[in-house]
N, C-alpha and C positions, 0 to 999 in steps of 0.2 A: 341273544344272550351276554353275555361276558367269557370267555373262555380265558384261564389263565395258563399261560406256562408249566409247566414242569418242569426243573431244575433236574438237569444232568446230573443221574447217579454216580458218583461213586465206589463202586464191586466191592467187597470181599477184598477179590484178592486181588485191586489195585489197588489197597493197604496191604495183604498182605506184601504182597512183592514191592514196595517203599519200606516198611519193616524192615525185611527181610537184607533189604541194600542197604536201610542202616546202623546193624547189626553183623554184618558181611563186612564190615567196615575199616581200614587194618587203620592204626597210627597214623601214616603217611594218607593216606585220607581225608582223616583228618584235619589232618593240615592243610593241605590241596582246599581241605573248605574257606576252615583257619580262614588259610587267603588269601581267597576268593572273595570273601566278605571283605574284609581290610584292604584290595582293592578297589574294588565298589563302592564302598564307604570313599575313598581318596579319591575316583572318575568321579562318581557325582559329584562331589565339593569343585573340584574344580573346575570340571564341565558349566556347575548352577556358576565362577570364578569370572568364568573365559563369558559366559552368554550375562552375564550384567555387563561389562564393561563395552560388551560389543553393543550392549540393546544403550547403555549408558550417552558413546560417542555416536552415537545413532542418529538419523535424524526425529526419531521414534518421538511423538509426546510425550514428557516428563510427567505425565498423570496415568499413563497407562503404562512408565515401567516397571511397579512393584504390580499390580496384575500379571503382564508375560511375566512377570520372575515365574513371581504361584504358577504357574500350567508349568512350565520348563521344568522346578524344583518334585511337579508332578509323576509329570514325564518319564524327570529320570531314573526315580522312584519307584515307576514298576515294571520300568524297563529292567532296572536294579534286580527286583526280585522273580523276575521270569528268567534273568538271566541263571539265578540262586539257583530259584528252583526245576529246573531243568540242567543244572546238575545234581540234584539229590534224583531223579527219577521219574522229576513226577509227571507228568502229560500235560502239559498246559495245552493244548485241544480242551480239556476235558477244565485246567484253571479257569479257562478265559472263562470257560463257558458259566460256572460258577461264580464268579466275581464278573460276571454280565451282571446277574442274575442276585446276586448279594447289592453288586448296585441298582440294581434300579427298587429292592427290600427299601434301601438305605433311604432313596430317594423320593419315597410315596413316605418316611414318616419324620425325611428333613427339606417340605415342603418352604414352609418362612427360609433354610438356604438358598434352597436353589431358586426364592425368587430377589433375591438380595444377590445372588449369582447372574440373574437374566439383566437384575441392574444393573450390574458394575459394568453389563455388555456396553449394555445401552445408553452407560452415559461414557464411553471410553469412545465408540459407534459415534453419536449425534453430536457429543464436546458440548456439552450449554456449560459449562463450567470447564477453568482448568490449572492446578496445583499454580497455587500465587492471584487466583485473584480474589474481591469481596466480594463476598452472592447472603444474598435471602433464603435460604431454605422451610418451609413450618415454623417461620418464628424463629430459627437460629443461625442469626448474625456472623458475624466476621470473613477469616481466612480459608481457603481452600488450602488444607495443608501435605494430605496426603490422601490418593483414593487408589481402598483397596479391593477387592474382590465381591465382597461384601457391603464395609460403611465406607462412608466418604468420615472423614475429622478433620471438622474446623477448627479454627482460635479464632476468640472475639478477643478486643482490644485488649481491657482486661484479661487477659493470656485466661480466659476461663474453656478449658474446650469442650466439646460433640464431638460426639459420638451417631454416627446420620444411620442408619439404615440402608443400601443404596435403592428397597424396594420402597422407602418412605419417601424418597428423594424422584425416584420418577413419576408417584405418584402425590407431589406435591409442585405448586406452582411455586420456580427456580428466579427468582430476583438474582444480576449475575451486572452490581455494577460499574464491570471493571470492562468490559467486551469491547468499549471506544475509549477506553482510557481516560474519560473527565465522569463528572459528574456535576451537579447545578442541584443550589440550596436554597432552598424555596422558607421563607419566613417570617412568620406575620406579629406584627407591632400594633399597640393598640396604644391608640394619646385618646384626651382629651377632647368635647368638643370645643370647647371654644380655640383651640390652633386652629391656625390658618393654615390652607390643604396645601398651600406650592411653598410654606418654607418645611410644612413637614417628610413633603420629597424633598425639596432637596435637600435639607439635612439628612433621611436617610439613603442620600448621592452620595452624600458626602463623605459618609461612614463605612459603605462598599469600599471609592474611595478610595479609603484613606488602609485597609485589610493588604495584607500583600502581597498574599497569595489565593486575590481572584485574576483570574484572565483578564483581561480589560477589556483584549479587542473586539470579545464578546456579547450581545447585549448583554447587559440591563435593566434588569425593569422595577421599578416602581410605581404601584400604580394604587390609586386607592379599593377598596376589597369587600370591606362589607362595615355596614351599620348596624350596630350594635344597643343595647339598654344603655350602658355609657357612657362609649366609649365609639370611636371610627377606626377599622381595621386597614392597617395596609401591610401590602407582599410583597415581600425586596425577595426578586430569584435572579443571581449570579449563576457562571464555570466555574472551572477549576481541577484541577487534577484529580484525579480519584483518591491521593497515596495525601491526599490535601485537605481532601473532606473535614476531617474534621476540624483540623488549625483554620479554617475559614472560620465555620462554628462558631468557634469559642468568640475569635476575632471581633469574628461580625457585632455580636451582641456584648466585647466592649467596647467598639470602634458605636455603638450605636448609641452606648451611654454617652457616650462625652462630647460624640455631635451633636442631643439633643441638649445635653446640659450651654455647649457654646453657643447653641442658639437656641434660649431657651424652650421650647419644646418640652411642657406636659407631658408625662407617663397620664395615663387612665388609672383608675383604682373603682372598686366597689362604695359603692356612700347612696346616701335617700336625703331629696333633698323636700323639707318639709313649709309648709306654705302656712304661716297661717293666718283665722279670717280675724277683717277689723272685729 
């Protein structure tokens, strides 16, 4: 049987003492509290700015910067509130106990947010990707622009922005195209059966070599791939830098067209042959 811990009670006497303390404050005491609040706010901002600079200059992965800064802010504000409560005569032990129980209640109500927080910790620990990587997460493809405590921000080539919850990230298949620094371009081309196979392969190889950003020192693959109803399909594979992927993709489409025209290679198209019986 489960037993729930009861929250420590703040007695009426304690409340009365706090009320009496507030009532008995002089103008000077009120000014001291106001000054303390101002000083605490300034200190929190200064310390946050200082720690932010330290994190930025450190060797910590950039992906963890926003996450660490958020944690630091939370801790600093908690300490500031504790100091302020202590100056007002609030029992810190009781306050912390009450906050702990309240935190438990909040955690039960915010399970989704906590799952995202846990996902953020997993991402920053395992590092499946970092800021600047080109990734595909659950069909959301683009550059990782920011990793926060609760979500990962992805920006696509056409500047669409995806905010993917970290719990979704850790539960999805993550494809990172930037790990190796280079990518392979795989493309299929269909031509008519009437074309000579060796001529087609030569024309495709010529097209690949004419694309400027293809890495010529890597293996270039050009082979017959499949026999289809009206076409023969050839596959081309070549390598390029990750940032050059789309330039090579579109460049290869254009160069294949030019190469086929120069070498009299006919593209295939859907058609029907009708044979008349005499």
